[in-house]
N, C-alpha and C positions, 0 to 999 in steps of 0.2 A: 572840723571844720566840713569836712564832707557828710555828716548826717545833719548840721544846722542846714547846710544849703538845699539838702533834701526835703527836710520840714520847711523851709521856706517855699521851696517850689511848690510841695503838695498843698499848702494854706494859699498862694498865690494861686494856684487853678482853682479852689474852693472861691474864692470871693473877685476874680480879677475876669472871669468870662463876658465877654460882649459881642452880641450879634444882634442882626433883625430878630424882631419879636417872634415871627411865625419860623425862625429856623432852629431846629436841631443842630448841635454841633458836636464832633468828637475829635481828639487827638490823641493817638497813641503811639510812643516811642517805646521801642524794646531793643536792648542790645545783650550781647551775650547768647545764650541759646536754649533752646526748649521751652520758652516764656510763649504764654497764649494767653490772650486778651480777648473778649468778647460781651455780647448782651444786645440789650435792643432799647429803641425808644418809641414812645408812643405820646403823643402831644405835640407843644409847641414851645418853642424857648430852651429846651432842656439840654446840658451840657456836659460833657464829661470828657475826662484827660486821664491817661492810663501812667506813662513810662515806668518801665521795671529794667533794671540790670541785672546781671547774675545770672543765674539758670533756675529752668524748672520753676518759676514765678508763674502764676495764675490769678486772673483778675475778671471777674463779670460782673457788670452792672445792667441794671435793668431799670427804667424809668419810665411811668404811667403816669401822665399828668404835665402839666406846663411850668416851666420856669425851674424845673429842678437843675441842681448843679452837684456831679459827685467827681471826686479825684482820688486816686490810689496813692501811687510814689512806690514803694518795695524798691529793695536792694537786696542782694545774697541769694541765698539758695531755698527752693522749694517752700514759698510763702505763698498763700492763698487770700484773697481778698475779696468779698462778696457784697455788693451794694445794690437793695431793692430799695425803691420809691414809690409810692402811690400816693396823688396829690399834688399840690401846688409849692411852689416856694420854697424846698425843702433843699438843704446844703448839707453834703459828706463827703468828710476826707478821714483819709488813712495813714499812712506813713509807712512802717515797717522796715528795719534795716538789716536785721541778723538774718538769721534760720529758722525754717519750720513754724513761720507764724501762722496763725489763723485769725481773720476777723471776720465779722458778718455784721453790717449795718443795714438795718431794716425801720423804714420810717415809713408811715402811714397816717396821712394828714396833712395838714398846711403849716409852712413856716417854721419847719423844724431845723435845727441845725446839731449835728454830730459830730466829732472831731476824732483824733485818735493820738496815733506813735505806739510805736512798741519797739525796743530797741534789742534786746540781749536774743537769747534762741528761746524756742519753744513757747511763746506766748499765744493765749486764745482770747479772744475779746468778744464777745456777743451783744450788741446795744440796737433795742428795738423801744421805738417810740409810737404811739398811737395818738392821736390827738392834734392840736395846733399850739404854737409857741412851745415847744420842748427843746431845752438845749443839753446835749449829754458830752462830755470829753472824758476822754479816758489817757492815762500815758503808765507804761509798767516799761519795766527793765528787769526782764526775767532772763536769769542766768545763762 
């Protein structure tokens, strides 16, 4: 049940941001200890949310363009999520719930969508999108 709540939260972060067109938005919540979140935004209408629980989780999000949305999630220990977006109207989300996960989402173009989730332990994902209108989804349940 807890995992479903986190998945729903991550998807809601990706799809439900609303703010004035010229504003960028950041929402970070961290619980536990040793968690780190950072990044940067250049452009207008970019949104990012993080939420991390557990310990020693790391999230870096960089957005260059307009109207990009990124969400992370993460529970457990020693997870790392990097998201880089170039262009306009891109959407990215991750998930991750166990331990020692690594994900890298890179989008270069316009209107791309990248999803995620990784559940068990020691999962690695690297999604790269170039061009416009691409859709990628990954689900892993690593032991």
